[in-house]
DRENTORKOL-3810 file (N, C-alpha, C; in nm, 4 decimals):
REM DRENTORKOL-3810
@n.u->0.0693; n.v->-0.1141; n.w->0.0105; ca.u->-0.0075; ca.v->0.0015; ca.w->-0.0126; c.u->0.0827; c.v->0.1162; c.w->0.0190
@n.u->0.0787; n.v->0.2129; n.w->-0.0838; ca.u->0.1581; ca.v->0.3121; ca.w->-0.1122; c.u->0.1074; c.v->0.4425; c.w->0.0321
@n.u->0.1913; n.v->0.5171; n.w->0.0596; ca.u->0.2154; ca.v->0.5810; ca.w->0.1560; c.u->0.1525; c.v->0.7269; c.w->0.1208
@n.u->0.0833; n.v->0.8295; n.w->0.1929; ca.u->0.0466; ca.v->0.9589; ca.w->0.1294; c.u->0.1348; c.v->1.0535; c.w->0.1883
@n.u->0.1492; n.v->1.1008; n.w->0.0382; ca.u->0.2769; ca.v->1.1905; ca.w->0.0220; c.u->0.1916; c.v->1.3385; c.w->0.0416
@n.u->0.2332; n.v->1.3808; n.w->0.1813; ca.u->0.1732; ca.v->1.5346; ca.w->0.2319; c.u->0.2805; c.v->1.6405; c.w->0.1561
@n.u->0.3609; n.v->1.6033; n.w->0.0664; ca.u->0.4368; ca.v->1.7119; ca.w->0.0243; c.u->0.3669; c.v->1.7782; c.w->-0.1042
@n.u->0.2877; n.v->1.6515; n.w->-0.1462; ca.u->0.2014; ca.v->1.6789; ca.w->-0.2891; c.u->0.0590; c.v->1.6724; c.w->-0.2952
@n.u->-0.0054; n.v->1.7210; n.w->-0.1855; ca.u->-0.1255; ca.v->1.6712; ca.w->-0.1855; c.u->-0.2094; c.v->1.7781; c.w->-0.2750
@n.u->-0.3390; n.v->1.7319; n.w->-0.3339; ca.u->-0.4355; ca.v->1.7730; ca.w->-0.4268; c.u->-0.5220; c.v->1.8493; c.w->-0.3702
@n.u->-0.5813; n.v->1.9556; n.w->-0.4048; ca.u->-0.6658; ca.v->2.0070; ca.w->-0.3249; c.u->-0.8291; c.v->2.0036; c.w->-0.4337
@n.u->-0.9260; n.v->1.9575; n.w->-0.4117; ca.u->-1.0520; ca.v->1.9545; ca.w->-0.5098; c.u->-1.0867; c.v->2.1068; c.w->-0.5314
@n.u->-1.1125; n.v->2.1750; n.w->-0.3805; ca.u->-1.1413; ca.v->2.2989; ca.w->-0.4294; c.u->-1.0574; c.v->2.4095; c.w->-0.5083
@n.u->-0.9464; n.v->2.3760; n.w->-0.5516; ca.u->-0.8898; ca.v->2.4651; ca.w->-0.6231; c.u->-0.8269; c.v->2.3815; c.w->-0.7620
@n.u->-0.9077; n.v->2.2966; n.w->-0.8107; ca.u->-0.8792; ca.v->2.2212; ca.w->-0.9312; c.u->-0.7534; c.v->2.1429; c.w->-0.9276
@n.u->-0.7028; n.v->2.0843; n.w->-0.8245; ca.u->-0.6163; ca.v->1.9829; ca.w->-0.8137; c.u->-0.4484; c.v->2.0583; c.w->-0.8046
@n.u->-0.4582; n.v->2.1845; n.w->-0.7764; ca.u->-0.3332; ca.v->2.2466; ca.w->-0.7669; c.u->-0.2437; c.v->2.1956; c.w->-0.6466
@n.u->-0.1348; n.v->2.1614; n.w->-0.6545; ca.u->-0.0271; ca.v->2.1130; ca.w->-0.5427; c.u->-0.0147; c.v->2.2347; c.w->-0.4359
@n.u->-0.0485; n.v->2.1861; n.w->-0.3164; ca.u->-0.0318; ca.v->2.2744; ca.w->-0.1850; c.u->0.1283; c.v->2.2345; c.w->-0.1317
@n.u->0.1541; n.v->2.3428; n.w->-0.0452; ca.u->0.2705; ca.v->2.3057; ca.w->0.0372; c.u->0.3888; c.v->2.3527; c.w->0.0108
@n.u->0.4910; n.v->2.3500; n.w->0.0953; ca.u->0.5824; ca.v->2.4325; ca.w->0.0719; c.u->0.7259; c.v->2.3813; c.w->0.0521
@n.u->0.6893; n.v->2.1912; n.w->0.0552; ca.u->0.8258; ca.v->2.0898; ca.w->0.0458; c.u->0.8393; c.v->2.0546; c.w->0.2041
@n.u->0.8276; n.v->2.1228; n.w->0.2990; ca.u->0.8508; ca.v->2.0459; ca.w->0.4106; c.u->0.7184; c.v->1.9605; c.w->0.4791
@n.u->0.6121; n.v->2.0022; n.w->0.4474; ca.u->0.4962; ca.v->1.8892; ca.w->0.4399; c.u->0.3936; c.v->1.9399; c.w->0.5308
@n.u->0.4272; n.v->2.0541; n.w->0.6176; ca.u->0.3496; ca.v->2.1439; ca.w->0.6950; c.u->0.2042; c.v->2.1824; c.w->0.6376
@n.u->0.2107; n.v->2.2370; n.w->0.5432; ca.u->0.1003; ca.v->2.3164; ca.w->0.4872; c.u->0.0262; c.v->2.2124; c.w->0.4161
@n.u->0.0764; n.v->2.1150; n.w->0.3389; ca.u->0.0155; ca.v->2.0082; ca.w->0.2703; c.u->-0.0688; c.v->1.9074; c.w->0.3658
@n.u->0.0205; n.v->1.9196; n.w->0.4781; ca.u->-0.0338; ca.v->1.8083; ca.w->0.5797; c.u->-0.2178; c.v->1.8681; c.w->0.6108
@n.u->-0.2050; n.v->2.0167; n.w->0.6597; ca.u->-0.3161; ca.v->2.1011; ca.w->0.7165; c.u->-0.4203; c.v->2.1137; c.w->0.6295
@n.u->-0.3622; n.v->2.1305; n.w->0.5013; ca.u->-0.4489; ca.v->2.1310; ca.w->0.4086; c.u->-0.5137; c.v->1.9666; c.w->0.3735
@n.u->-0.4514; n.v->1.9009; n.w->0.3883; ca.u->-0.5185; ca.v->1.7200; ca.w->0.3836; c.u->-0.6093; c.v->1.7107; c.w->0.4681
@n.u->-0.5825; n.v->1.7472; n.w->0.6053; ca.u->-0.6922; ca.v->1.7357; ca.w->0.7092; c.u->-0.8240; c.v->1.7825; c.w->0.7127
@n.u->-0.7773; n.v->1.9412; n.w->0.6317; ca.u->-0.8885; ca.v->2.0106; ca.w->0.6349; c.u->-1.0064; c.v->1.9142; c.w->0.4971
@n.u->-0.9020; n.v->1.8906; n.w->0.4004; ca.u->-0.9680; ca.v->1.8258; ca.w->0.2929; c.u->-1.0921; c.v->1.6878; c.w->0.3576
@n.u->-0.9872; n.v->1.6273; n.w->0.4371; ca.u->-1.0965; ca.v->1.5356; ca.w->0.4921; c.u->-1.1806; c.v->1.5285; c.w->0.5781
@n.u->-1.1920; n.v->1.6325; n.w->0.6542; ca.u->-1.2896; ca.v->1.6837; ca.w->0.7205; c.u->-1.3910; c.v->1.7251; c.w->0.6475
@n.u->-1.3880; n.v->1.8107; n.w->0.5689; ca.u->-1.4942; ca.v->1.8452; ca.w->0.4156; c.u->-1.5492; c.v->1.7029; c.w->0.3688
@n.u->-1.4658; n.v->1.6437; n.w->0.3294; ca.u->-1.5315; ca.v->1.5132; ca.w->0.2477; c.u->-1.5945; c.v->1.4382; c.w->0.3732
@n.u->-1.5581; n.v->1.3658; n.w->0.4547; ca.u->-1.6648; ca.v->1.3307; ca.w->0.5728; c.u->-1.7549; c.v->1.4116; c.w->0.5966
@n.u->-1.7695; n.v->1.5404; n.w->0.6024; ca.u->-1.8819; ca.v->1.6248; ca.w->0.5815; c.u->-1.9666; c.v->1.6230; c.w->0.4676
@n.u->-1.9527; n.v->1.6133; n.w->0.3690; ca.u->-1.9997; ca.v->1.5682; ca.w->0.2418; c.u->-2.0684; c.v->1.4218; c.w->0.2254
@n.u->-1.9841; n.v->1.3407; n.w->0.2828; ca.u->-2.0262; ca.v->1.2011; ca.w->0.2812; c.u->-2.1406; c.v->1.1908; c.w->0.3922
@n.u->-2.1372; n.v->1.2489; n.w->0.4910; ca.u->-2.2468; ca.v->1.2434; ca.w->0.6027; c.u->-2.3512; c.v->1.3060; c.w->0.5741
@n.u->-2.3456; n.v->1.4232; n.w->0.4811; ca.u->-2.4880; ca.v->1.4841; ca.w->0.4630; c.u->-2.5385; c.v->1.3979; c.w->0.3471
@n.u->-2.4467; n.v->1.3674; n.w->0.2696; ca.u->-2.5404; ca.v->1.2353; ca.w->0.1734; c.u->-2.6019; c.v->1.1377; c.w->0.2375
@n.u->-2.5158; n.v->1.0570; n.w->0.3485; ca.u->-2.5682; ca.v->0.9511; ca.w->0.4149; c.u->-2.7254; c.v->1.0010; c.w->0.4414
@n.u->-2.7445; n.v->1.0899; n.w->0.5384; ca.u->-2.8565; ca.v->1.1058; ca.w->0.6065; c.u->-2.9590; c.v->1.1886; c.w->0.5213
@n.u->-2.9620; n.v->1.2552; n.w->0.4202; ca.u->-3.0335; ca.v->1.3100; ca.w->0.3404; c.u->-3.1708; c.v->1.2491; c.w->0.3275
@n.u->-3.1360; n.v->1.0971; n.w->0.2619; ca.u->-3.2684; ca.v->1.0206; ca.w->0.2401; c.u->-3.3404; c.v->0.9992; c.w->0.3732
@n.u->-3.2849; n.v->0.9767; n.w->0.4893; ca.u->-3.3808; ca.v->0.9338; ca.w->0.6212; c.u->-3.4241; c.v->1.0633; c.w->0.6477
@n.u->-3.3371; n.v->1.1839; n.w->0.6341; ca.u->-3.4048; ca.v->1.3158; ca.w->0.6729; c.u->-3.5438; c.v->1.3657; c.w->0.5865
@n.u->-3.5345; n.v->1.3211; n.w->0.4642; ca.u->-3.6690; ca.v->1.3556; ca.w->0.3790; c.u->-3.7790; c.v->1.2765; c.w->0.4326
@n.u->-3.7467; n.v->1.1271; n.w->0.4378; ca.u->-3.8726; ca.v->1.0588; ca.w->0.5118; c.u->-3.9327; c.v->1.0946; c.w->0.6401
@n.u->-3.8459; n.v->1.1447; n.w->0.7466; ca.u->-3.8665; ca.v->1.1724; ca.w->0.8580; c.u->-3.9602; c.v->1.3134; c.w->0.8727
@n.u->-3.9157; n.v->1.3947; n.w->0.7247; ca.u->-3.9640; ca.v->1.5343; ca.w->0.7352; c.u->-4.1310; c.v->1.5026; c.w->0.6769
@n.u->-4.1553; n.v->1.4006; n.w->0.6082; ca.u->-4.2844; ca.v->1.3556; ca.w->0.5777; c.u->-4.3798; c.v->1.3668; c.w->0.6772
@n.u->-4.2990; n.v->1.2987; n.w->0.7900; ca.u->-4.4055; ca.v->1.2619; ca.w->0.9015; c.u->-4.4113; c.v->1.4057; c.w->1.0249
@n.u->-4.3143; n.v->1.5038; n.w->0.9720; ca.u->-4.2835; ca.v->1.6345; ca.w->1.0863; c.u->-4.2078; c.v->1.5789; c.w->1.2026
@n.u->-4.1396; n.v->1.5122; n.w->1.1506; ca.u->-3.9998; ca.v->1.4331; ca.w->1.2681; c.u->-3.8769; c.v->1.4957; c.w->1.2257
@n.u->-3.8108; n.v->1.4899; n.w->1.3359; ca.u->-3.6538; ca.v->1.5121; ca.w->1.3016; c.u->-3.6041; c.v->1.3753; c.w->1.3569
@n.u->-3.4429; n.v->1.4055; n.w->1.3852; ca.u->-3.3275; ca.v->1.3036; ca.w->1.4060; c.u->-3.3861; c.v->1.2328; c.w->1.5081
@n.u->-3.4364; n.v->1.3771; n.w->1.6193; ca.u->-3.4610; ca.v->1.3092; ca.w->1.8070; c.u->-3.5448; c.v->1.2302; c.w->1.7637
@n.u->-3.6470; n.v->1.2169; n.w->1.6803; ca.u->-3.7823; ca.v->1.1241; ca.w->1.6949; c.u->-3.7069; c.v->1.0100; c.w->1.6443
@n.u->-3.6452; n.v->0.9862; n.w->1.5776; ca.u->-3.5766; ca.v->0.8773; ca.w->1.4737; c.u->-3.5032; c.v->0.7841; c.w->1.6091
@n.u->-3.4341; n.v->0.8704; n.w->1.6809; ca.u->-3.3580; ca.v->0.8145; ca.w->1.7764; c.u->-3.4318; c.v->0.7668; c.w->1.8897
@n.u->-3.5203; n.v->0.8361; n.w->1.9402; ca.u->-3.6244; ca.v->0.7804; ca.w->2.0355; c.u->-3.7012; c.v->0.6589; c.w->2.0049
@n.u->-3.7624; n.v->0.6474; n.w->1.8671; ca.u->-3.7918; ca.v->0.5206; ca.w->1.8247; c.u->-3.7360; c.v->0.4122; c.w->1.7882
@n.u->-3.6006; n.v->0.4346; n.w->1.7731; ca.u->-3.5069; ca.v->0.3459; ca.w->1.7751; c.u->-3.4660; c.v->0.2749; c.w->1.8927
@n.u->-3.4706; n.v->0.3297; n.w->1.9848; ca.u->-3.3880; ca.v->0.3066; ca.w->2.1010; c.u->-3.5344; c.v->0.2487; c.w->2.2008
@n.u->-3.6386; n.v->0.2552; n.w->2.1921; ca.u->-3.7508; ca.v->0.2205; ca.w->2.2472; c.u->-3.7955; c.v->0.0792; c.w->2.1829
@n.u->-3.7742; n.v->0.0883; n.w->2.0530; ca.u->-3.8023; ca.v->-0.0378; ca.w->1.9883; c.u->-3.7023; c.v->-0.1658; c.w->1.9830
@n.u->-3.5582; n.v->-0.1154; n.w->2.0492; ca.u->-3.4449; ca.v->-0.2030; ca.w->2.0431; c.u->-3.4579; c.v->-0.2565; c.w->2.1893
@n.u->-3.4861; n.v->-0.1698; n.w->2.3099; ca.u->-3.5300; ca.v->-0.2006; ca.w->2.4390; c.u->-3.6696; c.v->-0.1949; c.w->2.4637
@n.u->-3.7473; n.v->-0.2860; n.w->2.4906; ca.u->-3.8863; ca.v->-0.2830; ca.w->2.5080; c.u->-3.8832; c.v->-0.2782; c.w->2.6660
@n.u->-4.0097; n.v->-0.1907; n.w->2.6796; ca.u->-4.0389; ca.v->-0.1348; ca.w->2.8129; c.u->-3.9129; c.v->-0.0541; c.w->2.8875
@n.u->-3.8401; n.v->0.0141; n.w->2.8130; ca.u->-3.7270; ca.v->0.1219; ca.w->2.8504; c.u->-3.8159; c.v->0.2274; c.w->2.9416
@n.u->-3.7212; n.v->0.2567; n.w->3.0432; ca.u->-3.7767; ca.v->0.3755; ca.w->3.1405; c.u->-3.7496; c.v->0.5054; c.w->3.0887
@n.u->-3.8280; n.v->0.5782; n.w->3.0877; ca.u->-3.7947; ca.v->0.7414; ca.w->3.0512; c.u->-3.6319; c.v->0.7707; c.w->3.1173
@n.u->-3.6121; n.v->0.7667; n.w->3.2054; ca.u->-3.4896; ca.v->0.8039; ca.w->3.2573; c.u->-3.3691; c.v->0.7104; c.w->3.1873
@n.u->-3.3660; n.v->0.5771; n.w->3.1621; ca.u->-3.2664; ca.v->0.5196; ca.w->3.0771; c.u->-3.2722; c.v->0.5788; c.w->2.9705
@n.u->-3.3681; n.v->0.6428; n.w->2.8788; ca.u->-3.3714; ca.v->0.6931; ca.w->2.7701; c.u->-3.2645; c.v->0.8125; c.w->2.7503
@n.u->-3.2811; n.v->0.8764; n.w->2.8473; ca.u->-3.2467; ca.v->1.0069; ca.w->2.8852; c.u->-3.1180; c.v->0.9974; c.w->2.8958
@n.u->-3.0608; n.v->0.8872; n.w->2.9796; ca.u->-2.9399; ca.v->0.8573; ca.w->2.9759; c.u->-2.8482; c.v->0.7995; c.w->2.8352
@n.u->-2.9638; n.v->0.7209; n.w->2.7754; ca.u->-2.8642; ca.v->0.7002; ca.w->2.6339; c.u->-2.8616; c.v->0.7785; c.w->2.5540
@n.u->-2.9529; n.v->0.8799; n.w->2.5418; ca.u->-2.9454; ca.v->0.9991; ca.w->2.4300; c.u->-2.8842; c.v->1.1141; c.w->2.5006
@n.u->-2.8651; n.v->1.1382; n.w->2.6379; ca.u->-2.8051; ca.v->1.2388; ca.w->2.6612; c.u->-2.8514; c.v->1.3702; c.w->2.6519
@n.u->-3.0168; n.v->1.3460; n.w->2.6672; ca.u->-3.0558; ca.v->1.4895; ca.w->2.6328; c.u->-3.1550; c.v->1.5274; c.w->2.7506
@n.u->-3.1861; n.v->1.6630; n.w->2.7776; ca.u->-3.2644; ca.v->1.7248; ca.w->2.8834; c.u->-3.3997; c.v->1.6341; c.w->2.8657
@n.u->-3.4795; n.v->1.6415; n.w->2.9967; ca.u->-3.6286; ca.v->1.6260; ca.w->3.0199; c.u->-3.6587; c.v->1.7001; c.w->2.9077
@n.u->-3.6824; n.v->1.7918; n.w->2.9361; ca.u->-3.7587; ca.v->1.8979; ca.w->2.8275; c.u->-3.7442; c.v->1.8546; c.w->2.6819
@n.u->-3.6422; n.v->1.8272; n.w->2.6226; ca.u->-3.6120; ca.v->1.7660; ca.w->2.4698; c.u->-3.6686; c.v->1.6579; c.w->2.4651
@n.u->-3.7007; n.v->1.5939; n.w->2.5363; ca.u->-3.7313; ca.v->1.4564; ca.w->2.5500; c.u->-3.8963; c.v->1.4467; c.w->2.5206
@n.u->-3.9421; n.v->1.5560; n.w->2.6684; ca.u->-4.0998; ca.v->1.5374; ca.w->2.6804; c.u->-4.1555; c.v->1.5896; c.w->2.5406
@n.u->-4.0856; n.v->1.6784; n.w->2.4344; ca.u->-4.1400; ca.v->1.7489; ca.w->2.3635; c.u->-4.1520; c.v->1.6271; c.w->2.2399
@n.u->-4.0553; n.v->1.5650; n.w->2.2208; ca.u->-4.0584; ca.v->1.4648; ca.w->2.1072; c.u->-4.1041; c.v->1.3444; c.w->2.1291
@n.u->-4.1232; n.v->1.3013; n.w->2.2700; ca.u->-4.2000; ca.v->1.1846; ca.w->2.3278; c.u->-4.3569; c.v->1.1976; c.w->2.3238
@n.u->-4.3895; n.v->1.3262; n.w->2.3410; ca.u->-4.5369; ca.v->1.4233; ca.w->2.3352; c.u->-4.5940; c.v->1.3904; c.w->2.1848
@n.u->-4.4794; n.v->1.4137; n.w->2.0991; ca.u->-4.5217; ca.v->1.4055; ca.w->1.9400; c.u->-4.5478; c.v->1.2756; c.w->1.9071
@n.u->-4.4670; n.v->1.1783; n.w->1.9279; ca.u->-4.4473; ca.v->1.0714; ca.w->1.9470; c.u->-4.5690; c.v->0.9514; c.w->1.9439
@n.u->-4.5827; n.v->0.9776; n.w->2.1035; ca.u->-4.7179; ca.v->0.9157; ca.w->2.1506; c.u->-4.8393; c.v->0.9768; c.w->2.1148
@n.u->-4.8713; n.v->1.1011; n.w->2.0549; ca.u->-4.9919; ca.v->1.1585; ca.w->1.9979; c.u->-5.0097; c.v->1.1016; c.w->1.8548
@n.u->-4.8909; n.v->1.1042; n.w->1.8011; ca.u->-4.8938; ca.v->1.0469; ca.w->1.6724; c.u->-4.9272; c.v->0.8486; c.w->1.6621
@n.u->-4.8990; n.v->0.8054; n.w->1.7787; ca.u->-4.9394; ca.v->0.6691; ca.w->1.7731; c.u->-4.8042; c.v->0.5843; c.w->1.7410
@n.u->-4.7130; n.v->0.6262; n.w->1.7368; ca.u->-4.5769; ca.v->0.5582; ca.w->1.7389; c.u->-4.5136; c.v->0.4821; c.w->1.8567
@n.u->-4.5520; n.v->0.5385; n.w->1.9768; ca.u->-4.5118; ca.v->0.5126; ca.w->2.1023; c.u->-4.5923; c.v->0.5081; c.w->2.2265
@n.u->-4.6296; n.v->0.3855; n.w->2.3058; ca.u->-4.7145; ca.v->0.4168; ca.w->2.4032; c.u->-4.6571; c.v->0.4134; c.w->2.5419
@n.u->-4.6976; n.v->0.4936; n.w->2.6311; ca.u->-4.6465; ca.v->0.5091; ca.w->2.7583; c.u->-4.7337; c.v->0.4641; c.w->2.8468
@n.u->-4.6726; n.v->0.4038; n.w->2.9336; ca.u->-4.7410; ca.v->0.3133; ca.w->3.0621; c.u->-4.6516; c.v->0.3256; c.w->3.1899
@n.u->-4.7417; n.v->0.3546; n.w->3.2992; ca.u->-4.6833; ca.v->0.3654; ca.w->3.4301; c.u->-4.6477; c.v->0.2224; c.w->3.4817
@n.u->-4.5200; n.v->0.2307; n.w->3.5414; ca.u->-4.4588; ca.v->0.0819; ca.w->3.5652; c.u->-4.5473; c.v->0.0318; c.w->3.6945
@n.u->-4.5803; n.v->-0.0724; n.w->3.6954; ca.u->-4.6775; ca.v->-0.1369; ca.w->3.7886; c.u->-4.5838; c.v->-0.1974; c.w->3.9079
@n.u->-4.4536; n.v->-0.1510; n.w->3.9229; ca.u->-4.3981; ca.v->-0.1576; ca.w->4.0574; c.u->-4.3596; c.v->-0.0326; c.w->4.1190
@n.u->-4.3411; n.v->0.0658; n.w->4.0161; ca.u->-4.2894; ca.v->0.1839; ca.w->4.0865; c.u->-4.3679; c.v->0.2799; c.w->4.0205
@n.u->-4.4728; n.v->0.3537; n.w->4.0720; ca.u->-4.5643; ca.v->0.4431; ca.w->3.9899; c.u->-4.5056; c.v->0.5645; c.w->3.9409
@n.u->-4.3981; n.v->0.5956; n.w->4.0079; ca.u->-4.3370; ca.v->0.7340; ca.w->3.9624; c.u->-4.2720; c.v->0.6993; c.w->3.8330
@n.u->-4.2556; n.v->0.5827; n.w->3.7961; ca.u->-4.1804; ca.v->0.5803; ca.w->3.6641; c.u->-4.2493; c.v->0.5285; c.w->3.5296
@n.u->-4.1514; n.v->0.6064; n.w->3.4041; ca.u->-4.2833; ca.v->0.5489; ca.w->3.3076; c.u->-4.2026; c.v->0.4595; c.w->3.2100
@n.u->-4.2855; n.v->0.3761; n.w->3.1391; ca.u->-4.2257; ca.v->0.2690; ca.w->3.0865; c.u->-4.2635; c.v->0.3122; c.w->2.9311
@n.u->-4.2038; n.v->0.3062; n.w->2.8111; ca.u->-4.2159; ca.v->0.3228; ca.w->2.7137; c.u->-4.2310; c.v->0.1938; c.w->2.6071
@n.u->-4.3117; n.v->0.1964; n.w->2.5054; ca.u->-4.3599; ca.v->0.0528; ca.w->2.4216; c.u->-4.3630; c.v->0.1180; c.w->2.2713
@n.u->-4.3063; n.v->0.0549; n.w->2.1882; ca.u->-4.3224; ca.v->0.0744; ca.w->2.0552; c.u->-4.4930; c.v->0.0550; c.w->1.9790
@n.u->-4.5521; n.v->0.0641; n.w->1.9375; ca.u->-4.6767; ca.v->0.0319; ca.w->1.8638; c.u->-4.6459; c.v->-0.0318; c.w->1.7313
@n.u->-4.7270; n.v->-0.0466; n.w->1.6755; ca.u->-4.7301; ca.v->-0.1556; ca.w->1.5153; c.u->-4.6839; c.v->-0.0619; c.w->1.4543
@n.u->-4.7279; n.v->0.0821; n.w->1.4586; ca.u->-4.6772; ca.v->0.2179; ca.w->1.3795; c.u->-4.5420; c.v->0.2409; c.w->1.4010
@n.u->-4.4965; n.v->0.2111; n.w->1.5177; ca.u->-4.3935; ca.v->0.2152; ca.w->1.5357; c.u->-4.2913; c.v->0.1656; c.w->1.5265
@n.u->-4.2968; n.v->0.0721; n.w->1.4810; ca.u->-4.2293; ca.v->-0.0770; ca.w->1.4402; c.u->-4.1844; c.v->-0.2026; c.w->1.5688
@n.u->-4.3065; n.v->-0.2020; n.w->1.6210; ca.u->-4.3424; ca.v->-0.3079; ca.w->1.6965; c.u->-4.2586; c.v->-0.4332; c.w->1.6952
@n.u->-4.1803; n.v->-0.4758; n.w->1.7312; ca.u->-4.1037; ca.v->-0.6486; ca.w->1.6953; c.u->-4.2042; c.v->-0.7400; c.w->1.7044
END
């Protein structure tokens, strides 16, 4: 496998002109920026289709994350979901209310601890 030549990197932004001053410092920096930009474009392309589907329902990525984890771990508690997603109760409450109102998730009080709420996917939300 060939090594990356930091002295002769080519930039897609400037039409392939060579960058760097021969010591590799500027070329290395430019390559790092190019890689970051390429990752950004790849990520944007990767998520564009799911974002379009979610927008048809009026949902965003947070809704998708909640439905995913509720479907993966049946009877998950709201507090567990907060720990997994690392979001505030307020953010989860807004998203969860929409998902419950739209019929994607059911919310029930825990039988053993009435302070806890358990979440379940519905058939519409991808019930396993």
